[in-house]
RORO-163891 format. One record per residue: z negated, y, x of N, C-alpha, C in turn; residue in one letter. Coordinates in steps of 0.02 Angstrom, whole numbers, plus 50000, padded with zeros to 5 digits. Atoms other than C-alpha are relative to their C-alpha. Last residue first. Example, Ala and Ser with C-alpha at 12.3 -4.5 7.8 and 13.67 -1.06 7.14 Angstrom:
<pts>
500034994149958496434994750684499635005549961s/500004994150045496104977550615500005006050045a/
</pts>
This chain:
<pts>
500064996849929436585311848341500164993750069t/499434994749983437275308448173500055000950058g/499315002449997436365292048144500615004950038m/500115002749930434645300848183500884997950011s/499924993749950435195310848045499914998950055a/499344994550008435435298547904499905004150080v/499635006549970433515289247978501015001949987a/500155000149966432835306447953500254992850045s/499864994449972433275310247768500024997850085y/499085004650036433125289247706500275009150030t/499575005149953431315292447808500634997049980g/499754999749931431005308747732500024994050025i/499864993949985431305304747551499965002150054a/499145004250023430785285447549500715007350002a/499355002549952429325293247604500754997250021c/499854996749931429055303047478500264998150068c/499564994650007429255291747341500295007350051i/499035003450004428515277247417500505006150003g/499665001349941427095290647417500454996750033v/500114994049917427135294947273499985000350066g/499734999750021427045277447168500475007650057m/499735009249970425515269547256501145006249990v/499824996149942424915288247194500154994650046i/499834994449972425255285547044500175001650024s/499105002150028424975267847023500405004450022c/499855004649941423145270647077500754996850001v/500124997349948422915282446933500304997550086t/499574996750010423735272146804499795005550091i/499355002049993422515260446845500465004250015q/499945001849934421025270846872500474996750018f/499664994449956421485279146714499994997250063k/500434993450002421535261546626500155004850029t/500124999549961422915252046540499475006250011l/500195005150002423435244846393499485002350075r/500274998250085424415260246289499304995150053g/499964992650021425935257246425499524998349944q/500815002050015425885236346513499765008149963e/500025007150035427585234846524499335002349976i/499435000150063427995254846585499824995249960r/500284995750044426605255646701500374999949928m/500645001150019427025239246788499825004749947y/499895001750064428805245046772499404994649983c/499775002150059428305257246859500214997449943a/500254995950046427345250546988500255003249932c/501015002850042428175238247025499555003749968p/499695003850066429775250647031499514995150005l/499794997450080429115261747166499944997049964v/500294998650014428265250647303500085004849941l/500685002449998429285235447354499335006849965s/500215006450026430855239947290499444997549993m/500135000750052430745257747310500324993549954l/500284996450056430305257647463499895001149944m/500455000550017431405244847524499495002849987i/499825006850051433015251347472499404996950016l/499494999450054433035269747546499894993949972l/500054992950014431715272247696500144997449928s/500774997950006431565251847738499925002449958g/500455003150039433445252147730499484999349983i/499724998650056433775268447827500014995949956l/500024994349996432845263847953499675000349947a/500605004750037433335246547956499795002950004m/499635004250070435085256947982499444994149980m/499854993950030434355269448133500194995149922s/500434995850035433625254848224499925004249968g/500195007450007435365241748239499195003849977f/500755001349977436385255648279499604998049962y/500275007649969438255251048273499155003050026p/500694997750009438795264148120499624994050048v/500214993750013440645261448109499395003450022t/500184995649915440565244848215500195006449966l/500505001449921439225235548092500485004150036a/500834997049973440105245647947499414999350047v/499434993650032442095237947938499165005550013v/499765000749908441185220548013500185008750013l/500695002049986440165222247840500234999850090t/500114991450022442075225547734499165000650053s/499424995649963442775208747820499425009949987v/500315000949934441005200547773500495003350024v/500754995649969441275208847579499834998550084l/500004994049996443295204747607499305001149970s/499464997549917443265187647660499895006249971t/500515003749968441935181347479500095004850094r/500774995750006442935192747361499654999550068i/499994991049970444445184847445499485003749961l/499524998749937444075168847424499875005150012i/500445000749959443255168747257500164998450067p/500524996750015445065171947198499245000950021m/499744996949942445975159247292499525007149987t/500665000749921444885145347235500415007150030h/499615000849931445775146147063499414997650055s/499935006350046444945147446862500164994750078a/500275004649937444105161646939500234994549990l/500014995749920445525172846880499514994250046q/499345005649984445425162946711500345000950079d/499965006549992443635166246689500484997550022s/499935005050049443955186746711499884992950006p/499265000149983443145196246859500094994949933l/499624993350051441465202546819500594998649998l/500055000350102440495187846842500345004349981e/499355002850051441405187447029499884997049915e/499474996249997440445202147086500494995249977l/500244993350048438545195547063500875000649976a/499755003850086439385177047115499835005349960l/499005003450000440005186747313499854998749917a/499494996750003438205196147300500474998849988v/500364993250046436985184447290500375002749966p/499865005150055438135172947434500075002449921t/499594998350022437745187147538500754997049959m/499894991550009436235183447601500325002049960s/500455000950038436245163247606499895008049979l/499715002650085437705166347693499955000349955g/499404996449993437025178547836500604996549918f/500394994050035435225169747841500825003649982k/500435000950064436205152847913499855006649949t/499485002150025437215161348051499654994449943l/499484996350041436085173948074500354996049957p/500284996950070435025165648153500145000049982a/499645009950034436405154848300499385005349933v/499225001350007436295174848391500004994549924v/499964993350032434045180948379500984998949997v/500425002150044433895163748465500405004549942a/499605006150075435255164748578499535001049932w/499494996050012434245181848663500664995449956g/500104991350063432695174848633500975003549994a/500585003750054433095156448748499935005949941i/499555002950004434185169148880499804996149934r/499424994450019432695179248897500664997349975s/500534999550104431445162148904500655004649993a/500065004550038432645157749050499605003749943i/500435005850013432455172549154500304999049955l/500115006149950433925182349244499694995249973r/499345006750036434375189249066500034994950062t/499595001649912432925200849107500484994549990p/499915004849960432275206748926500554997350059l/500294994849933432665226048863499654993850035n/499474998949954433865218248727499405003250078l/499425005949957432895204548655500295004250039t/500295002749966431635219948610500234993250037f/499895005949989433105225648504499514998550052q/500015001850037432845243448469499554994049967p/499655001350042432455246948637499894999249942d/499895006650061431085249348721500495003849960t/499275006349991431155259448880500134996749961a/499434997750018429795271448859500714998849972e/500014994549996428605256148874500525005649990g/499444994550000429495241348895499695009550014f/499675002249943427805228548925500845006150030m/500335001349930426585238748840500524997750043l/499824992850000428045241748698499355000650051f/499314999649990428115223148664500275008050043g/499665003149933426465216148676500675006050012l/500564995749959425885232448558500034998050045v/499964995549981427305228548422499535002050072a/499004997749929427515210548450499735005050000v/500385000849941425635210348393500615000350056g/500224994249938425865223048255499854994650092a/499654996649999427325209648174499525005750041y/499365002649978426345195848189500255004250025l/500155003849927424685200848138500654998250033l/500274994649925425605208648007499715001250040c/499574997149965426625195047948499755005750030s/499615004249952425035181547935500815004050030i/500504997949931424015194447838500384996250045a/500064990949979425515198547703499624998650064f/499705000849981425425178147696500225006850044s/499735006749927424055172947688500515003050034i/500354998549913423695189347551499994995250070a/499494992449980425345185347447499495000250085l/499515002149952424715165447436500285006250051i/500055002849950423155169847375500775001750041s/500354996049950423785180047254499784997850059p/499864991950008424735167247167500155005050037f/500145000749908423575153147174500525008250007q/500434998149999423825156646965499705001350070s/500144994449959425305149946984499675006549998p/500764999050022424985131146986500085009550042n/500175005050046426655122647022499295002949954e/500695001049961427575138047086499534994249948m/499765004349978429305142947046499334993950028s/499705004350061429205156046935499864991950019s/500425000650051427995163947085500234994849944y/500535002849960429215160847217499534999049937i/499505008549991430775165947117499414995750010n/500145003050054429525181647074500344994449988p/500815000350011429265186447265499994995749907f/500035007250009431175185047308499184996949981v/499535002750020431595201047302499974994849956s/499934998350084429915208547338500434995849951h/499855005250040430305203947522499914996249914g/499345001550082430505215947579499944996349975g/500325006350071428975219647691500475001149958y/500475006549968429605222547872499694997049927c/499485008250021430815234747802499874992250020f/499855003150030429325246947807500184994949954s/501035001450025428565246747948500374997349954y/500255006349960430575251648003499434994549989i/499375004850002430605265647908500174994450010g/500105000850063428995274647939500664995449946i/500495004050008429115273248117500144996949938t/499555006449979431055282148088499304994350006i/499785004750075429855294947987500464993550004p/500325002450026428855296448144500274997249939l/499425006750000430095303648266499574996649941h/499144998050012429415321848238500554994850017s/499614998950048427505317448226500824999449979f/499384998549995427055305048367500505004249938n/499804996150048425495302248383500515003349995l/500295003650034424615292748529500065000849921a/500564993349972425835295248678499704998249919k/499684996750058426605280548763499565007249954g/499834992549971425725272048922500365002549913s/499744998450045424855253148927500575009650034p/499804993149961425725243449079499705005049930n/500044998450025425595224649034499985005050007f/500524996750029426865215849153499655003349919g/500324995250072428445218649165499395002150011f/500284997949996428575208049329499745007749955d/499334995049953429065193749279499265005750030s/499485000049910428135178549239500175004250033v/500555004549937426755184349126500415000650043v/500544995949992427725197348997499674998150083g/499624993749956429105184549001499655005650040v/499925002949952428145173548923500275004050039w/500614998149948427495185048814500034997050065v/500284993049979429295189348749499334999150041l/499654998349901429985169848785499565007249995c/500285004549920428205164948656500385001450050l/500504999949993428935178848501499594996350099v/499734994149964430565172148513499705005050031v/499465000449941430125156248468500185006150058l/500565000149987428805161648326500385002250081i/500374992649956430445171448280499484996750038l/499614995749946431455155148266499495007750024t/499995005049950429985143448183500315004550052m/500555000050001429985156248043499824999150087v/499874992749972431875157048018499285001850041g/500374995449905431755138048028499635007250012c/500745000450011431745137547827499725000850072i/500364994450019433645144547864499064999450020s/500044996949919434255127147918499535006150000v/500805005349919433635116547766499795003950022y/500874999550014434645132347650499444996050036s/500484991349962436025133147770499265000649992l/499934999249924436435113847713499625004350048m/500635005549996436065115947526499735001450076s/500295000549940437415128847536499324995550004l/500865003150011438605121047431499745004150055n/499884997950061440455129447398499154996649997r/500025005650029440455134447584499804999149891l/499785001250026441365151147610499844992249942w/499714996950086440285161747656500124997349947v/500915001349979439545151547816500135001349937t/500375008750050441435149247850499645000749946p/499824999650071441395168847883500124993549964l/500044997050057440355170248028500044995149922i/500555006250010441045163248150499824998449961v/499425006450007442425174248115499764994850032l/499624999950063441465188048103500074992049990t/500575002150027440275185248297500584999449908a/500315008349974441885184848374499804995949952v/499445002550021442345203848292500284992750003i/500284999250048440685210348334500764994649940a/500645003550039440895202748495499905000249931c/499635007950007442505210248504499264996050014t/499384996650077441935228948460500214991549985q/500005000750087440485227548555500144998149953y/500525010250003441065220048726499755001249928s/500494999949966442385236648720499684992450002d/500545003150031444175235348611499334997250081l/500555004349942445485243948709499284997549919h/500684999750024446995244948580499554998850028i/500264994649994448745247348647499385004050001g/499194992550027449655236748526499415006150026s/499245000750043447985225148574500535005049988i/499234995649999446675225648737500894996749942d/499485000650012444955215748716500815006449993l/499424994350030443545215348790500554999450006h/499645002350045442015204148874500625005249973a/499374999949997441315210449013500684998149960n/499674989350020439605217148918500564998550062p/499435003649972439575192348905500145007049986f/499675004949955437755191948878500644998850040t/500505000149945437135211348836500034992850043a/499894995449969438755209848708499404999150055s/499405004149959438245192748628500175007150042l/500145006549942436515201848608500344996950004n/500555000449954436895217648516500084993350038d/499284994849936438675210248429499325002050040s/499765003449962437135197648341500635002650058m/500625003449953435915211348281500374996350059m/500194994049915437385221348244499634997050034i/499464999349973438075205948097499825005650098l/499915006749975436195201448041500825002150062f/500454998649948436055221748013500034990750048e/499654992749954437645222247894499695000750079v/499505004349945436965206747805500465004250067c/500315003349946435425216147798500404995150014s/500144996549936436445230447707499864993950045s/499344999449959437375217347593499695007750059y/499745007849992435465210847514500734999450062l/500575002349921434805226847515500414993450030e/499864995449960436345231647388499485000150103i/499345002349971436125216447324500095004050015y/500155005049978434345222247252500864996450032l/500344996349943434875240147224499944993750045i/499134997049960436305234047104499365000350092i/499425006549966435075221847014500225003050051a/500185005749935433875233847005500334997750021i/500184993849951434905248346900499694994350080c/499435000849992435735230246793499635005850061i/499915007749963433895226546731500825001550056r/500245000949949433465244646720500134992750015g/500094993749954434945248946609499584998950045g/499575002949985434545232946486500315003350067l/499475003350041433015237946456500434997050037g/499304995950002431915249446534500524995649980f/499944996450005430465237446563500255006849978a/500624998350054430805222146503499615006549991a/499805000450063432425222746566499425002549976q/499554994049985431775228446759500324999749919g/500334996450015430745212646743500215005549954i/500525001950070431955203046714499615004849998d/499894996450057432805211146846499704996949943p/499974992549997431485205546970500455002149960y/499564998449932431545185646904500075008850007t/500215005849933430625174746809500305004050055q/499554995949938430445183446649499574998350076l/499315001549971430355171246503500145003850048q/500095006549965428455167746481500714999650031s/499625003250033428115188446458500284989950026s/500085000650040426725197646523500484997949937s/500505003050035426235184946653500385003949934e/499675009350015428025189746748499585001749954l/499275001150062427515209546724499874995149989c/500364995250085425615207146795500684999649958r/500065006750058426685194846935499455001249952k/499925004050006427215210847004500234993049956l/499744994050050425855220847002500664997149964l/500395005850031425195204147132500015006349924i/499665009950007426875208647226499414998049947g/499615001750051426185228147213500634996149992t/500414997050071424505226447293500825000749940f/500155005150036425405216247434499495000549912c/499595005050011426515230047466499764991649984a/499824995950082424985242647476500764996949965i/500484997150050424235233547594500205000949948i/500085004850040425605230447690499544998749965g/499455001050034426065247547698499954991249985f/499924997750068424315250447749500734997849963l/500325001250037424525239447903499695001849938f/500185005950027425855246347979499864994449950l/499555001650057425475262047945500194994949988l/500325001650008424225260748100500305000149894l/499805007450021425525256448190499375001149949i/499614998850054425685278848179500154991349967g/500394997750057423955279948303500854999249931i/500385003750005425055271448444499605002249922w/500584997849987426515283948430499384993049988g/500804998750032427605284048303499645001550037g/499984995250058429305280848393499435004449972e/499984993649958428635270448531500105005849961k/500654993349963427765261448400500355003150048l/500314994550059429445260848291499285000950039a/499754992649963430255253848469499845005349939f/500104998149933429085238348491500095007949989p/500664996050008429145233748295499835005350051t/499984992049978431065232948318499535000849975s/499684999449944431255213048328499935008450030l/500364999649945430035211448215500174999450071i/500504994250006431065217748061499544999250073g/499424994949929432275202648106499845007750006i/499145000549998431335194447946500235003450062g/499985000249932429285187047930500624998650019c/500274995149965429095192947756500334998650066l/499824997150007430175178447678499835008250038a/499464998549988429665165947781500505006049987n/499904996549922427935170247743500554998750022t/500464990349982428215168447556499985004850051a/499434999350026429235150647570500015009449991n/499504997849954427985145847673500725003049960l/500154995849959426525149747543500565000150085l/500084993650030427505141547418499905006250064s/499404997249991427745128247516500235003849974q/499864996949942425985125447561500895002549992s/500024990349956425655130947375500174999150084y/500804999649976426695116247303499775004450029s/500155001049954428375119347222499015001350027c/500464998349982429235113047085499755001450078q/500625002249990430815116947090499455002849984q/500894998550020432355127247015499354995150009p/500394998850075433935119047040499465003750004m/500425002550009435175123247206499594998849930p/500654998049949436735129147165499484996749988l/499965003249936437875117547094499885005350034e/500265005449986437635123346927500064995550058s/500854996749992438275139546916499614992150032i/500524999550051440075128346887499405003250050s/500725005850030441375126246994499425004549957a/500015001550021442895138747039499864993249957g/499255000450005442875144347194499864993449935f/499714999849917440785145547182500684996049995v/499945006349977440585149746982500195002650054s/500565002349937439735161546850500254993450042v/499934993449968441335165446724499604998650059s/499274996149990441655149046663500145003050046s/499945002549950439945145246617500575001950056l/499375001349985439875157846521499944995450058k/499644997249925437985164846528500574994149992i/499255003150029436545165046376500525002250060p/499584997850068435115171346491500664996949989p/499904992749957433795161046622500585002149919i/499344995650038432805145546576500325006550028s/499594997749961431505141546705500804999949975t/499234997550039430185139746608500425001450068p/499754991349996428555134346738500624999449991v/500204997749938428125114346699500205007349988i/500575002649968427585105046558500235003250044d/500764992350026428435114346398499814997950065i/500565003249970430265104146469499555003349990d/499915004750003431545112846325499474994450027s/499705004449985430535125846295500174993950015n/500485009849983429755137646183500774999750083t/500875002450006429565156746149500004994350043a/499935007050039431625161346198499334998249998s/500485001050053431705176246254499824996949932l/500304998149957432945176646379499455000249974l/499894995649990434045163446258499505002850059s/500435000150064434605146746299499765010050009k/500064997550081436085143346350499685005149975s/499834993450009435965140846531500325002849957l/500944997649958434555124646494500345008150021s/500514998950082436005118746350499315004250059s/499494998850057437495117946516499405005649935e/499724993349982436405112046629500315003549948i/499544999049993435645095446537499995009250022d/499494994550021433975095146579500815000549991p/499845002750022433485080846704500375003249920a/499485004049997433305089646852500354996749927q/499644993950014431875100046817500804997150005s/499874999450072430975080846789500485007749982r/499265002149998431545077246973500105003549921r/500105002150061430385091247037500894995249947d/499574998650052430895088747221499744998149947t/500105002050065429535088547351500565003249948q/499654995650012430695088647553499614995949928i/499715002150038429555078147658500145004149927l/499764994550050428925082247814500554997149952f/499514999950000427955065647903500255006249962s/499894992450003426195066247907500505000750034g/499685000749924426005047747877500285008150027g/499035006550009426265049247673499964999750087k/500405005750003424215060347692500754993949996i/500475003249935424665071947816499594992049943f/500585004250022426055079247704499674995850071s/500075003149946427185093647767499364995749972v/500824998650022427965102147630499724995750049s/500365008550009430115105347634499115001950019p/500034998649964431035121547570499204991550032t/499545005849949432605116647477499094998850044v/499895005550025432205127447331500004993550028s/500755007350016431405140547380500304994849994t/500395000749983433085152147447499054998050030y/499535000749930434345148647366499385000350064m/500445006049976433165150647241500264997050041d/500615000349951434005167647253499404995149999m/499725000849899435675160747209499415004750011s/499785006549969435045152447028500095002450091q/500445007050022433925166046963500384995250048r/500444996849966435335181047004499404994750032y/500015002749928436785172446927499544998750058s/500035005450007436825180846768499764995150041q/499385006249960437025199746826499244993249975p/499874998249937437505206646699498925000250024w/499475001750011437915203146513500024999250099s/499954998049939435875203846467500734996150045p/500005000749936435715195946305500325001550041a/499614996549949435215205546155500264997050049i/499444997950004434685197646008500375000850048d/499915008949981432895190646071500705000549961p/500145002450074432425210546078500694992850016d/499464999350006431595214946230500274999149921m/499404994949996430045220646245500444998949998f/499254998949967428985202546195500025007350001d/499304997650036426975202446196500645000050007h/500274995950030425765193446250500115003349962s/499674994050011426935178846304499565005449981p/500094999350054425995163046370500045008750000v/500194992450005426235157346548500275001349930r/499614993750014426665138246567499665009149992s/499614996649939425375127246679500655007949983l/500174994849932424185126246561500435003650050g/500365004149971425195116446410499705005350058t/499814998049902425925124246276499434998950041i/500535005849953425545118446097500305001950061d/499345000849962426965129845956499235000250043s/500265007350026425805138245833500324996450045e/500954995049961425975157445915499874994249969n/500404998649937428075152245901499225000050031d/500435006650014428225147745709499755000550088d/500774993950043428765167745671499594992750018d/500404997249967430105163345818499235001449963n/500084992349985430835150645727499825002450045d/500564995450018430625133145770500465005249976h/499504997050042432075123145853499575003249936c/499494993349970431175120846004500504999849931v/500154995749982429685112445908500225006950014r/499914997150067430535098645836499775007550025e/499344999650024430855094346016500055004949940a/499614995449965428975095146071500835001549980e/500224991750046428605084745895500155006250063d/499604998650079429635072545973499825004149965d/499335001349970428915070846169500665004249948e/499455006949968427305065646102500785006849989d/499885007050022425905080746061500524996850005d/499265001250026425205093546175500214994849967t/499715006149999423485098546204500464998149987e/499885002950048423145116746235500304991950013i/499695008049992422815124546407499794997449918e/500355004650016422835144246411500294993749968i/499715006949993423575156446513499324996149978a/500035003850065423335173846545500244996749974r/499745007450028422495175446702500275000749944d/500035005449972421375190546747500854996149985m/500035005750067421685207346720500244994950027g/499125001150023422345223246841499944994749972f/500014993750025420305225646905500915002049976e/500565001050058420145207046933500225007249948e/499785006350038421575206647056499725000349934e/499324994550046421355224747123500044993049958l/500064993450039419665215547164500395001649958q/500435004550060420185199947247499975002749962k/499555000250064421355210447330500014995249956m/
</pts>
């Protein structure tokens, strides 16, 4: 990865002494012609060229940065210097500027009011049009500067998700040789993550994935990428609901309802119950508490993995080699599930923009991808050795219910989505609220209706397509392939057009070709598997 980073350009940052704060304030008022003479500290990125008309402000989505920062704004870091306690490191300087003035800055403004930190301004926005139950977007967690350990935990938490439950099933479907795809996709996804970093460095005002899309392809690119990202978040919520329903119905197989002659089986009943439990988390006005709890996602997955190992050691399952070396007919499903495991690109730009030292981002990517890849591969091998051809799309469904470790694992994957669901659905809700007239957002009714409708719609989808593995393969093939492989290369080639070597163009073209082919084949196979 170091060689790739050197090949695709060194960090473009300079260090120049700054004047006092009064001089900095005067420079903020200067025209763009004077921007080249402005002093910028080493932590801020210097734009090499601008791609967007500074007079054109993107109209949608304007809430993306703040809503996605909920994943990264409250991550604790372990400090062994101060008594070894967990400390929440917040940058108070980022809270000092007035919220409204920060939100009213242009996306292409070359100067920043807080010149000594990574820029956090976003496009101009009407505060009344982006609200949480009639509240300003300022109620969302403000961006903070993250240390190396915080950023590493954020990146690892973004990568280590519910895909780990299906890696044994993916190994069963594709065969032992197919697991090489897990490592291959990990390497390629790490490489494209570095490409996103290069795109962000092209302009100091690019901070999110939609920003990159606008820099590369104009306002249409921004809207297109945002829509794909929101569909990905929405689909993840459907997966959360299916996962909860599957594990609850396995715990309570006799649960059922009969309403006016309509019989609801265990899965349908548990899906409705899970939806009613989740719904209040989407209504929350302040999601800070969910953000704090959600950082335990990695710990929850580790707990589930430990339960898997414990069951394999103490139960009658053991570890028995079996399965095919390679299964071409089911390999597309494996491709979709493995690609789903690397869907963190939507938050990588936010993690990079919030870092104290952005130049350390490549090493954070390399370490987080290595951790997640080894974890995914280890669970895939252990799970398939234990359950063989009987492996379910969620290995927790294969665990014997009589063991305490199995119950712990089952309830862990039921409780975890209670926080993840709200954090994943809120950006989608905010984006839809932006499209409504401001007078309809002045009351609490419309936001509640939007969020309730979104949750109910996920229930309808989960009841209509209750296939966890096939749905994961579809999301991975159709959405993650686009966001993690195809679009980073396309944006990078567009932004750096005329400055790339033939080697760079060839590598990006190959990655795009692989992503498009895998997306087409995997999507077709995932849809076909749902119909069988």
